[in-house]
C-alpha positions in Angstrom: 79.5 249.8 -46.8 77.7 249.4 -50.2 74.4 250.0 -48.5 75.7 253.2 -46.9 77.0 254.4 -50.3 73.6 253.8 -52.0 71.8 255.6 -49.2 74.2 258.6 -49.7 73.8 258.6 -53.5 70.0 258.5 -53.1 70.1 261.4 -50.8 72.2 263.4 -53.2 69.8 262.7 -56.0 66.9 263.7 -53.8 68.6 267.1 -53.2 69.3 267.5 -56.9 65.7 266.8 -57.8 64.6 269.6 -55.4 67.1 272.0 -56.9 66.0 271.2 -60.5 62.4 271.8 -59.5 63.4 275.3 -58.5 65.6 276.1 -61.5 66.6 274.0 -64.6 69.0 276.6 -66.2 72.8 276.8 -65.9 75.4 279.5 -66.4 79.0 278.6 -67.4 82.0 281.0 -67.5 84.9 278.6 -68.2 85.7 275.4 -70.0 82.1 274.3 -70.3 81.4 277.2 -72.7 80.9 276.5 -76.3 84.0 275.5 -78.3 86.0 274.5 -75.2 87.0 271.0 -74.4 84.6 270.3 -71.6 81.7 271.6 -73.7 82.5 269.0 -76.3 83.0 266.2 -73.7 80.0 266.8 -71.4 77.6 269.4 -72.8 77.4 269.4 -76.6 75.0 266.4 -77.1 72.7 267.4 -74.2 72.2 271.2 -74.6 69.1 272.6 -76.2 69.8 276.4 -76.0 72.7 278.7 -75.5 72.7 282.5 -75.0 75.3 285.1 -73.8 74.9 286.2 -70.2 76.6 288.0 -67.3 76.6 287.5 -63.6 77.9 289.6 -60.7 81.3 288.6 -59.3 85.1 288.6 -59.7 86.9 286.2 -62.0 90.2 284.6 -61.3 92.4 282.4 -63.4 93.5 279.6 -61.0 96.9 277.9 -60.9 95.5 274.7 -62.3 94.4 276.5 -65.5 90.6 276.8 -64.7 88.7 280.0 -63.8 87.1 280.6 -60.5 84.1 282.9 -60.0 84.2 284.7 -56.6 80.9 286.0 -55.4 81.4 288.3 -52.4 78.8 288.8 -49.7 78.5 292.5 -50.4 76.9 293.7 -53.7 79.5 293.3 -56.5 80.0 296.1 -59.0 81.6 294.0 -61.7 80.3 291.4 -64.2 81.6 288.1 -65.5 80.7 287.1 -69.0 79.5 283.5 -69.8 76.8 281.4 -71.5 73.4 280.5 -70.3 72.4 276.9 -71.2 69.3 274.7 -70.9 69.3 270.9 -71.3 66.8 268.3 -72.4 67.5 266.3 -69.1 68.5 268.9 -66.5 68.5 266.4 -63.6 71.0 264.1 -65.5 73.1 267.1 -66.5 73.2 268.4 -62.9 74.5 265.1 -61.7 77.3 265.1 -64.3 78.2 268.7 -63.5 78.3 268.2 -59.8 80.8 265.3 -60.3 82.9 267.4 -62.7 83.0 270.4 -60.4 83.5 268.3 -57.3 80.4 269.6 -55.7 78.7 267.3 -53.1 75.1 268.2 -52.4 74.6 268.7 -48.7 78.3 268.7 -47.9 79.9 271.9 -49.0 82.9 271.5 -46.7 84.2 268.7 -48.8 83.3 270.4 -52.1 85.7 272.3 -54.3 83.2 274.4 -56.2 79.9 275.4 -54.8 76.6 275.4 -56.8 74.6 278.5 -56.3 71.3 279.7 -57.8 71.9 283.3 -58.8 70.4 286.0 -61.1 72.0 286.2 -64.6 71.6 289.1 -67.0 71.0 288.6 -70.7 69.6 290.4 -73.7 68.0 289.3 -77.0 70.6 288.1 -79.5 71.7 290.7 -81.9 69.7 293.5 -80.2 72.0 295.9 -78.3 69.2 298.3 -77.6 67.1 295.9 -75.6 67.4 296.4 -71.8 69.0 293.4 -70.1 66.6 290.9 -68.5 67.2 288.8 -65.5 66.9 285.0 -65.3 67.8 282.5 -62.5 70.6 280.0 -63.2 72.8 277.5 -61.3 76.4 278.6 -61.2 79.4 276.8 -59.9 81.3 279.4 -57.9 84.7 279.2 -56.2 84.9 279.8 -52.5 86.9 282.8 -51.6 88.5 280.9 -48.7 90.2 278.6 -51.3 92.2 281.5 -52.8 95.9 281.4 -51.8 97.3 283.9 -49.3 96.8 287.4 -50.6 95.9 285.9 -54.0 99.6 285.5 -55.0 99.0 282.5 -57.2 95.8 283.7 -59.0 95.4 286.3 -61.7 92.4 288.5 -61.6 90.7 288.6 -65.1 89.7 292.3 -65.2 87.5 292.1 -68.2 85.5 289.2 -66.8 85.9 287.1 -69.9 87.8 283.8 -69.6 87.4 283.3 -73.3 89.5 286.3 -73.9 92.1 285.4 -71.3 92.6 281.7 -71.8 91.7 278.8 -74.1 92.1 278.2 -77.8 91.6 281.1 -80.1 89.4 280.0 -82.9 88.5 283.3 -84.6 89.2 286.8 -83.3 85.8 287.9 -84.6 84.3 285.8 -81.9 85.4 288.2 -79.2 82.5 290.7 -78.9 83.6 294.3 -78.5 82.3 297.7 -79.4 83.7 301.2 -79.2 80.9 303.3 -77.7 77.9 303.0 -75.5 77.2 301.1 -72.3 74.1 299.3 -71.0 72.7 299.9 -67.5 71.9 296.7 -65.5 70.6 297.7 -62.1 73.5 299.7 -60.7 76.1 297.9 -62.8 77.4 299.2 -66.1 78.2 296.5 -68.7 81.5 297.5 -70.2 81.5 297.7 -74.0 84.0 294.9 -74.1 81.3 292.6 -72.7 78.6 293.5 -75.3 77.9 291.5 -78.4 78.6 292.9 -81.9 78.7 291.2 -85.3 81.9 292.6 -86.7 85.1 294.0 -85.2 88.5 295.2 -86.4 91.5 292.8 -86.0 93.8 295.6 -84.7 94.8 295.1 -81.1 93.6 298.6 -80.3 90.1 297.4 -81.1 89.9 295.7 -77.7 88.6 298.3 -75.2 89.3 295.8 -72.3 93.1 296.1 -73.0 93.0 299.7 -71.8 92.0 298.8 -68.2 93.2 295.2 -67.9 96.3 294.7 -65.8 96.8 291.2 -67.3 96.5 292.1 -71.0 99.9 290.4 -71.7 98.1 287.1 -70.9 95.2 287.7 -73.2 95.4 285.3 -76.2 92.9 287.4 -78.3 95.1 290.5 -78.2 98.4 288.6 -78.6 97.0 286.5 -81.4 96.1 289.6 -83.4 99.4 291.3 -82.6 101.3 288.4 -84.0 99.3 288.2 -87.2 
């Protein structure tokens, strides 16, 4: 039995080594983002760079309190905001992340999240005029088949920002929002609510995403400012 387990673990590490050779960058859109609990537990001491990025897909808040990124087979017209990270030991980090996300290399039927290499869009920090560039990154996506019947138990996060929807609110200025202008990324428009800006008003009306989000009542950024 032990020999069989060692053989399986060795095969998993071989598959991870092949994956890291293709791409050593990761994209996170949930609790692994900076300032969240899993970032502090698993990522903080190992990360060497962090930058804002976006990927195509639909974002859901799952019943267990974590987000799930759904990537449909057809081209997706919406973006999900997150953070692109690189690590000093990507192979070691991939092994930790696979266990955390319950992803089993070579056995997706028994996996909860699936690790996919996907294009991610990003721009130079502090430069809103620079066209978005594309990088490859590993993303843990949520299989659409795992959603409950007719999505009754999940909430679609319309703005694509789990930071705005859930988690601790550290400072309202950390939510990036602007009032005019959109960037073109392929055939996808990046909504102003997803673009970076240094300063913003604390008024709830300052959040453009509140105007089109069906779940704005659950947004801690908006509610935090409304109560202050």
